[in-house]
FISELUM-410864 format. One record per residue: chain; residue in one letter; x, y, z of N, C-alpha, C in turn; residue number from 1. Coordinates in steps of 0.02 Angstrom, whole numbers, padded with zeros to 5 digits. Layout:
A,A,X,Y,Z,X,Y,Z,X,Y,Z,NUM
...
//
This chain:
A,M,02271,01985,00553,02311,01954,00508,02288,01894,00476,1
A,T,02318,01851,00433,02287,01806,00411,02269,01749,00456,2
A,S,02227,01712,00438,02203,01654,00488,02245,01612,00500,3
A,T,02242,01571,00547,02299,01520,00586,02301,01463,00528,4
A,D,02357,01440,00504,02355,01387,00456,02417,01343,00494,5
A,T,02382,01271,00507,02422,01224,00535,02464,01183,00487,6
A,S,02465,01189,00423,02503,01155,00385,02567,01155,00395,7
A,N,02597,01080,00382,02650,01066,00397,02699,01054,00338,8
A,S,02675,01078,00284,02709,01069,00208,02778,01093,00209,9
A,R,02796,01147,00236,02861,01194,00236,02877,01225,00293,10
A,L,02937,01235,00302,02958,01274,00369,02943,01349,00349,11
A,P,02920,01380,00391,02915,01463,00385,02988,01482,00419,12
A,T,02989,01542,00400,03014,01586,00469,02992,01628,00506,13
A,L,02998,01618,00566,02985,01645,00644,03016,01707,00666,14
A,F,02965,01757,00689,02996,01810,00735,02945,01789,00811,15
A,I,02979,01793,00861,02957,01775,00929,02979,01821,00972,16
A,S,02925,01846,01019,02944,01881,01074,02973,01845,01137,17
A,H,03024,01842,01151,03052,01804,01210,03037,01819,01284,18
A,G,03019,01884,01290,02998,01901,01360,03066,01905,01405,19
A,A,03027,01899,01475,03081,01903,01540,03106,01829,01531,20
A,P,03166,01826,01564,03200,01754,01581,03157,01712,01622,21
A,N,03114,01730,01656,03085,01681,01701,03012,01673,01664,22
A,M,03001,01684,01600,02944,01649,01562,02974,01577,01570,23
A,A,03026,01554,01561,03052,01474,01570,03012,01446,01641,24
A,L,02996,01479,01690,02962,01458,01741,02896,01459,01763,25
A,T,02870,01525,01731,02801,01561,01753,02744,01550,01693,26
A,Q,02692,01513,01713,02647,01511,01671,02614,01569,01649,27
A,N,02602,01581,01577,02573,01640,01561,02544,01604,01482,28
A,E,02523,01663,01446,02490,01640,01381,02552,01631,01327,29
A,A,02615,01683,01331,02657,01667,01286,02694,01598,01304,30
A,R,02712,01583,01370,02728,01523,01373,02682,01454,01350,31
A,E,02637,01459,01360,02592,01409,01336,02604,01405,01268,32
A,F,02598,01465,01236,02613,01456,01152,02663,01425,01130,33
A,M,02733,01457,01151,02787,01411,01134,02784,01339,01151,34
A,A,02750,01317,01201,02764,01256,01233,02724,01204,01166,35
A,H,02684,01242,01135,02661,01187,01079,02667,01215,01005,36
A,L,02716,01269,01002,02733,01299,00948,02758,01244,00884,37
A,G,02807,01191,00925,02856,01153,00895,02807,01105,00873,38
A,N,02751,01096,00887,02695,01033,00850,02678,01053,00783,39
A,R,02681,01127,00771,02659,01158,00715,02692,01129,00634,40
A,Y,02750,01126,00658,02794,01107,00591,02841,01039,00599,41
A,D,02855,01030,00541,02898,00971,00536,02971,00984,00574,42
A,R,03004,00923,00603,03054,00942,00634,03118,00958,00591,43
A,P,03135,01025,00612,03197,01049,00563,03267,01015,00584,44
A,A,03300,01001,00517,03364,00983,00525,03410,01010,00569,45
A,A,03392,01103,00573,03434,01132,00618,03396,01200,00633,46
A,I,03421,01240,00671,03401,01303,00692,03426,01356,00691,47
A,V,03440,01396,00645,03473,01463,00653,03429,01511,00681,48
A,I,03470,01544,00734,03434,01598,00771,03462,01667,00777,49
A,C,03431,01715,00776,03464,01782,00775,03428,01824,00844,50
A,S,03459,01811,00915,03434,01838,00958,03463,01913,00972,51
A,A,03398,01950,01017,03434,02018,01013,03485,02016,01074,52
A,H,03504,01976,01109,03552,01963,01151,03616,01957,01126,53
A,F,03640,01941,01064,03688,01919,01054,03718,01973,00988,54
A,E,03755,02017,01032,03767,02087,00996,03847,02090,00983,55
A,T,03848,02103,00906,03939,02114,00883,03932,02163,00831,56
A,K,03995,02176,00827,04014,02242,00767,04023,02189,00705,57
A,G,03959,02208,00667,03960,02163,00612,03935,02094,00622,58
A,P,03921,02053,00569,03888,01991,00570,03951,01928,00600,59
A,A,03910,01891,00651,03944,01839,00679,03911,01786,00671,60
A,V,03946,01722,00683,03911,01667,00679,03944,01623,00733,61
A,V,03917,01568,00776,03942,01530,00820,03955,01470,00793,62
A,T,04017,01449,00798,04037,01390,00770,04048,01336,00819,63
A,D,04040,01348,00882,04043,01298,00932,04003,01236,00918,64
A,D,04016,01183,00935,03976,01112,00933,03953,01095,00993,65
A,R,03963,01125,01054,03939,01111,01107,03943,01172,01154,66
A,P,03890,01218,01138,03873,01289,01156,03859,01270,01236,67
A,E,03888,01322,01287,03862,01318,01351,03801,01368,01368,68
A,M,03789,01356,01426,03738,01425,01453,03764,01491,01457,69
A,I,03727,01539,01448,03732,01606,01471,03678,01645,01515,70
A,Y,03685,01650,01576,03635,01668,01618,03638,01750,01623,71
A,D,03617,01795,01561,03631,01861,01555,03590,01900,01588,72
A,F,03564,01897,01656,03505,01926,01690,03526,01937,01771,73
A,R,03477,01978,01800,03512,01978,01886,03447,01984,01895,74
A,G,03429,01957,01961,03371,01970,02007,03307,01929,01984,75
A,F,03314,01865,01970,03256,01822,01949,03284,01765,01998,76
A,E,03219,01711,01987,03242,01663,02037,03281,01616,02020,77
A,K,03316,01603,02076,03370,01554,02060,03366,01492,02033,78
A,E,03317,01466,02026,03304,01409,01990,03331,01409,01912,79
A,L,03313,01479,01877,03336,01491,01818,03418,01489,01811,80
A,Y,03458,01487,01850,03519,01485,01852,03538,01409,01844,81
A,E,03496,01372,01861,03511,01292,01862,03485,01255,01802,82
A,I,03445,01303,01759,03423,01265,01698,03475,01248,01637,83
A,Q,03483,01191,01614,03524,01190,01555,03482,01168,01482,84
A,Y,03516,01185,01438,03476,01173,01373,03533,01152,01322,85
A,P,03534,01087,01343,03607,01054,01299,03609,01031,01232,86
A,A,03564,01085,01187,03567,01069,01115,03621,01076,01082,87
A,P,03648,01026,01034,03718,01033,01003,03722,01112,00960,88
A,G,03778,01120,00954,03794,01171,00897,03803,01112,00837,89
A,E,03812,01155,00768,03826,01128,00713,03883,01146,00665,90
A,P,03940,01146,00672,03985,01171,00637,03996,01188,00570,91
A,K,03963,01129,00530,03949,01125,00472,03904,01168,00429,92
A,I,03853,01180,00472,03787,01224,00462,03820,01299,00476,93
A,A,03863,01285,00528,03879,01368,00547,03929,01389,00487,94
A,E,03971,01356,00474,04012,01373,00421,03973,01390,00336,95
A,K,03924,01349,00324,03871,01362,00286,03845,01440,00292,96
A,V,03819,01451,00341,03794,01520,00362,03838,01577,00354,97
A,A,03897,01562,00372,03950,01615,00369,03958,01616,00299,98
A,S,03963,01572,00261,03991,01573,00181,03934,01602,00144,99
A,L,03872,01600,00163,03820,01632,00135,03820,01721,00143,100
A,I,03828,01728,00205,03829,01794,00226,03904,01827,00186,101
A,E,03956,01794,00183,04008,01813,00132,03983,01820,00057,102
A,T,03980,01786,00039,03944,01785,-00033,03895,01838,-00042,103
A,A,03856,01863,00007,03819,01926,00003,03850,01976,00005,104
A,G,03919,01989,00027,03963,02036,00030,03960,02076,00076,105
A,M,03947,02014,00148,03957,02050,00200,04024,02021,00233,106
A,S,04058,02046,00280,04116,02019,00310,04082,01987,00372,107
A,V,04117,01923,00394,04068,01893,00453,04144,01864,00496,108
A,E,04124,01866,00567,04165,01839,00610,04139,01777,00642,109
A,R,04179,01730,00640,04172,01658,00658,04192,01660,00742,110
A,I,04137,01627,00774,04158,01626,00844,04156,01566,00876,111
A,E,04213,01536,00904,04213,01470,00911,04171,01464,00970,112
A,K,04178,01497,01025,04151,01487,01087,04093,01546,01122,113
A,R,04039,01526,01117,03995,01576,01140,03924,01535,01155,114
A,G,03904,01542,01222,03850,01510,01243,03781,01526,01217,115
A,F,03730,01491,01240,03658,01523,01228,03637,01577,01270,116
A,D,03623,01639,01253,03589,01680,01297,03532,01658,01297,117
A,H,03491,01703,01342,03418,01688,01372,03377,01699,01320,118
A,G,03389,01754,01266,03355,01754,01196,03344,01691,01155,119
A,T,03398,01657,01174,03402,01586,01124,03372,01523,01173,120
A,W,03390,01512,01247,03377,01457,01274,03314,01462,01297,121
A,V,03285,01515,01315,03226,01525,01340,03165,01485,01306,122
A,P,03156,01531,01252,03112,01500,01205,03120,01443,01164,123
A,L,03186,01418,01161,03194,01359,01127,03185,01305,01173,124
A,S,03200,01299,01233,03185,01259,01267,03101,01248,01294,125
A,L,03076,01284,01274,02992,01277,01277,02969,01242,01203,126
A,I,02999,01265,01146,02977,01252,01085,02992,01184,01070,127
A,Y,03067,01161,01081,03096,01115,01076,03136,01069,01131,128
A,P,03102,01059,01184,03118,01042,01265,03186,00968,01255,129
A,N,03160,00940,01213,03220,00873,01199,03299,00904,01192,130
A,A,03297,00963,01163,03376,00991,01155,03401,00958,01115,131
A,E,03375,00914,01045,03407,00876,01004,03437,00907,00944,132
A,I,03382,00954,00929,03392,01008,00863,03462,01051,00864,133
A,P,03506,01049,00824,03567,01087,00824,03541,01152,00816,134
A,V,03585,01190,00848,03569,01281,00846,03629,01305,00829,135
A,V,03619,01348,00790,03676,01397,00754,03644,01479,00774,136
A,Q,03690,01515,00810,03676,01574,00820,03696,01623,00772,137
A,V,03672,01683,00752,03677,01740,00719,03682,01789,00758,138
A,S,03730,01845,00753,03710,01908,00800,03689,01952,00768,139
A,I,03661,02007,00804,03644,02073,00779,03701,02126,00782,140
A,D,03687,02174,00760,03745,02234,00773,03681,02295,00801,141
A,P,03693,02307,00843,03649,02368,00885,03652,02436,00845,142
A,D,03703,02444,00815,03720,02509,00791,03711,02507,00720,143
A,E,03690,02461,00685,03658,02451,00613,03586,02452,00614,144
A,T,03547,02467,00571,03489,02481,00532,03453,02425,00530,145
A,P,03381,02437,00526,03332,02375,00514,03350,02343,00433,146
A,D,03379,02394,00393,03393,02366,00319,03455,02324,00320,147
A,Y,03496,02329,00366,03565,02300,00371,03536,02219,00383,148
A,H,03488,02223,00448,03463,02154,00478,03416,02111,00412,149
A,Y,03391,02153,00383,03348,02129,00324,03396,02093,00270,150
A,R,03449,02133,00253,03489,02106,00206,03526,02041,00244,151
A,L,03545,02049,00305,03579,01993,00335,03526,01908,00325,152
A,G,03451,01929,00343,03408,01876,00332,03401,01848,00274,153
A,Q,03414,01915,00213,03413,01882,00150,03462,01838,00128,154
A,A,03520,01841,00157,03573,01806,00151,03578,01731,00147,155
A,L,03528,01738,00205,03519,01641,00231,03451,01629,00201,156
A,A,03409,01657,00163,03329,01623,00154,03346,01561,00105,157
A,S,03399,01547,00069,03387,01482,00037,03400,01423,00092,158
A,L,03416,01422,00164,03418,01387,00206,03360,01360,00229,159
A,A,03306,01408,00222,03227,01381,00234,03200,01331,00189,160
A,R,03227,01343,00131,03211,01272,00084,03256,01205,00098,161
A,Q,03292,01194,00141,03350,01153,00157,03337,01117,00223,162
A,G,03268,01143,00246,03236,01102,00318,03276,01153,00377,163
A,V,03300,01199,00364,03320,01243,00417,03270,01286,00452,164
A,L,03264,01295,00509,03203,01336,00547,03239,01415,00557,165
A,L,03231,01467,00518,03258,01525,00542,03211,01575,00591,166
A,I,03246,01579,00649,03204,01617,00693,03235,01683,00717,167
A,G,03194,01743,00718,03219,01796,00744,03196,01797,00818,168
A,S,03221,01804,00864,03209,01827,00936,03208,01875,00984,169
A,G,03168,01935,00979,03173,01989,01027,03107,01984,01063,170
A,N,03084,02060,01051,03016,02074,01067,02980,02142,01023,171
A,I,02914,02134,01014,02880,02181,00967,02877,02247,00993,172
A,T,02872,02244,01065,02895,02317,01114,02924,02293,01167,173
A,H,02966,02342,01181,03019,02336,01235,03043,02396,01259,174
A,N,03021,02426,01322,03035,02485,01346,03032,02468,01411,175
A,L,03094,02453,01443,03108,02430,01507,03099,02483,01552,176
A,M,03105,02542,01532,03103,02598,01591,03020,02608,01609,177
A,A,02994,02597,01548,02926,02609,01576,02905,02553,01605,178
A,L,02926,02485,01600,02901,02434,01646,02931,02443,01704,179
A,F,02988,02464,01719,03028,02461,01798,02978,02527,01838,180
A,S,02952,02576,01788,02923,02631,01831,02846,02620,01841,181
A,Q,02816,02563,01809,02741,02548,01808,02727,02555,01871,182
A,G,02654,02592,01870,02633,02591,01952,02632,02655,01986,183
A,Q,02678,02703,01951,02704,02755,01991,02666,02814,01954,184
A,N,02636,02830,01900,02595,02863,01867,02538,02817,01819,185
A,P,02479,02820,01860,02418,02781,01822,02400,02808,01748,186
A,E,02402,02860,01748,02376,02898,01677,02432,02879,01635,187
A,Q,02499,02893,01646,02559,02873,01605,02543,02808,01599,188
A,D,02529,02763,01630,02527,02682,01617,02469,02678,01569,189
A,K,02425,02710,01577,02380,02704,01537,02381,02726,01463,190
A,Q,02421,02780,01463,02449,02813,01399,02497,02757,01364,191
A,M,02534,02726,01395,02585,02678,01368,02541,02609,01350,192
A,E,02496,02590,01378,02460,02531,01350,02440,02552,01278,193
A,T,02407,02627,01260,02385,02627,01207,02438,02646,01154,194
A,W,02491,02671,01169,02545,02668,01128,02580,02600,01102,195
A,V,02578,02554,01157,02591,02487,01131,02540,02455,01082,196
A,E,02474,02472,01096,02430,02441,01060,02442,02474,00986,197
A,E,02431,02543,00979,02440,02578,00911,02495,02555,00878,198
A,F,02549,02543,00906,02624,02521,00876,02619,02453,00840,199
A,V,02582,02412,00887,02574,02342,00851,02529,02331,00811,200
A,S,02473,02379,00807,02417,02376,00754,02454,02408,00699,201
A,W,02500,02441,00707,02527,02475,00647,02562,02414,00595,202
A,F,02611,02379,00649,02640,02318,00623,02604,02270,00587,203
A,D,02553,02257,00618,02511,02209,00584,02483,02231,00513,204
A,D,02464,02290,00513,02443,02321,00451,02501,02314,00408,205
A,R,02550,02330,00418,02612,02343,00364,02625,02281,00338,206
A,M,02625,02240,00389,02648,02147,00354,02590,02119,00317,207
A,D,02517,02148,00344,02481,02112,00310,02482,02145,00222,208
A,A,02502,02206,00220,02506,02238,00158,02568,02214,00122,209
A,G,02614,02187,00162,02684,02168,00127,02714,02225,00113,210
A,D,02717,02276,00151,02747,02353,00134,02817,02340,00182,211
A,T,02860,02310,00153,02927,02307,00184,02966,02380,00183,212
A,A,02945,02406,00152,02991,02485,00137,02968,02513,00215,213
A,A,02890,02520,00218,02877,02544,00285,02901,02516,00346,214
A,L,02908,02448,00344,02927,02416,00404,03001,02434,00425,215
A,L,03028,02436,00365,03105,02449,00379,03107,02533,00394,216
A,N,03073,02574,00380,03078,02640,00401,03036,02647,00469,217
A,Y,03020,02591,00505,02977,02609,00567,02990,02664,00593,218
A,R,03051,02689,00621,03062,02738,00672,03039,02801,00634,219
A,S,03022,02813,00577,02994,02885,00549,02925,02871,00542,220
A,E,02896,02795,00526,02835,02792,00503,02783,02757,00556,221
A,A,02811,02712,00609,02776,02692,00644,02745,02744,00706,222
A,P,02675,02726,00737,02680,02781,00787,02708,02749,00847,223
A,H,02730,02814,00888,02755,02790,00952,02819,02747,00941,224
A,A,02860,02753,00883,02908,02718,00888,02959,02706,00952,225
A,M,02981,02770,00968,03025,02787,01014,03007,02766,01068,226
A,E,02939,02762,01095,02903,02746,01174,02900,02674,01168,227
A,N,02896,02648,01116,02898,02567,01119,02972,02532,01114,228
A,H,03016,02570,01089,03086,02550,01069,03131,02608,01082,229
A,P,03148,02629,01140,03204,02676,01146,03268,02669,01109,230
A,E,03279,02595,01098,03332,02563,01075,03309,02531,01028,231
A,D,03344,02497,00958,03311,02465,00916,03317,02384,00944,232
A,D,03371,02377,00969,03392,02302,00985,03351,02248,00982,233
A,H,03287,02265,01017,03252,02202,01020,03188,02189,00957,234
A,L,03206,02246,00908,03170,02233,00857,03204,02214,00803,235
A,L,03273,02223,00809,03305,02195,00743,03301,02131,00722,236
A,P,03292,02089,00757,03277,02023,00736,03229,02017,00690,237
A,I,03174,02056,00703,03112,02033,00666,03129,02063,00586,238
A,F,03171,02101,00572,03185,02128,00501,03229,02065,00484,239
A,F,03288,02032,00519,03317,01969,00497,03264,01920,00467,240
A,S,03199,01906,00523,03151,01866,00491,03123,01876,00431,241
A,L,03111,01936,00422,03080,01971,00362,03118,01947,00306,242
A,G,03192,01968,00304,03225,01970,00252,03243,01880,00224,243
A,A,03244,01836,00289,03251,01778,00287,03177,01740,00240,244
A,A,03126,01770,00244,03066,01753,00221,03064,01762,00137,245
A,G,03120,01801,00113,03117,01823,00040,03060,01855,00019,246
A,E,03064,01893,-00035,03027,01923,-00068,02947,01899,-00089,247
A,G,02898,01941,-00087,02827,01927,-00080,02799,01884,-00030,248
A,Y,02840,01875,00041,02819,01838,00095,02736,01856,00118,249
A,M,02706,01798,00161,02658,01824,00167,02662,01819,00251,250
A,A,02629,01861,00298,02645,01863,00363,02580,01836,00393,251
A,K,02588,01815,00448,02535,01794,00497,02555,01791,00573,252
A,K,02511,01841,00605,02522,01826,00671,02493,01766,00707,253
A,I,02545,01728,00729,02518,01672,00785,02524,01674,00844,254
A,H,02535,01728,00876,02521,01735,00946,02516,01808,00958,255
A,D,02463,01835,01011,02489,01895,01034,02455,01882,01122,256
A,S,02494,01915,01149,02480,01922,01219,02520,01991,01243,257
A,T,02496,02007,01312,02559,02058,01333,02573,02034,01408,258
A,Q,02633,02046,01441,02653,02026,01486,02673,02104,01529,259
A,F,02663,02099,01593,02674,02157,01624,02647,02235,01604,260
A,G,02586,02233,01563,02549,02274,01550,02586,02303,01481,261
A,F,02639,02320,01471,02690,02356,01406,02722,02293,01367,262
A,L,02744,02241,01385,02768,02209,01344,02743,02153,01306,263
A,A,02726,02172,01245,02688,02142,01188,02743,02086,01174,264
A,M,02696,02020,01177,02743,01964,01163,02715,01928,01091,265
A,D,02703,01951,01047,02682,01948,00980,02725,01901,00957,266
A,A,02691,01852,00908,02747,01799,00859,02710,01802,00809,267
A,Y,02760,01814,00745,02726,01809,00671,02777,01751,00636,268
A,E,02734,01719,00577,02759,01676,00557,02763,01716,00477,269
A,F,02815,01687,00439,02809,01715,00357,02843,01669,00331,270
A,R,02799,01658,00276,02799,01601,00221,02804,01636,00159,271
A,R,02842,01605,00121,02833,01626,00044,02791,01619,00009,272
A,T,02766,01670,-00040,02695,01654,-00079,02710,01598,-00136,273
A,P,02657,01559,-00154,02676,01518,-00204,02703,01529,-00265,274
//
């Protein structure tokens, strides 16, 4: 990918891999990256985030002015269930988001009460720990295509010019079955590591080339797509981010690391070309 640029001249669109919920507690490379990410940019007026853990049929926008917490996981440290991220919502921006989606020809559901899932509060509690920036949540539809999520992002692209930080939160690789069976078959584990590396490398190459068509058809074109994503849900937010970046985007990898061997934690920044 292109070299790191620390310019704060305008807000980009981001895709982040949010990892396991206990990243909020555990020191690792991805956590360290997120703890410094907010310093790269001017302070946003608001954040619009599309999390892989907010699933609806068709697009939905949360209009709640005081979202609560959702602890949508089990078997992790008890301290995780005590974390609060009291960022406000912003009904006016939420309504603007909903209106833009409708203008793009998509019906949209407005949800009055829906808390922050861990795909939202874990990364944001690291990136913007003061919880002062308003957050508006947009859903994925796990039954829809990458192209649908790309068009959803396109509908909101104008917000990036108004001081709004648009974020897709998922994971560049996400095969929980492989993670849970890790260590049972060393040869299979080694093969999975190769599959992860080749899959991520393909994404990097296609992003560098600006090959949106190939990215949207990753299921048929990317190597080991099914092995890295048995289901689409955790990759769909990257297509939201690509759409929100606008035509002729420039992609930049701003982080790469791996957790648990198979969970790639890559993050990307997308900017419009001049």
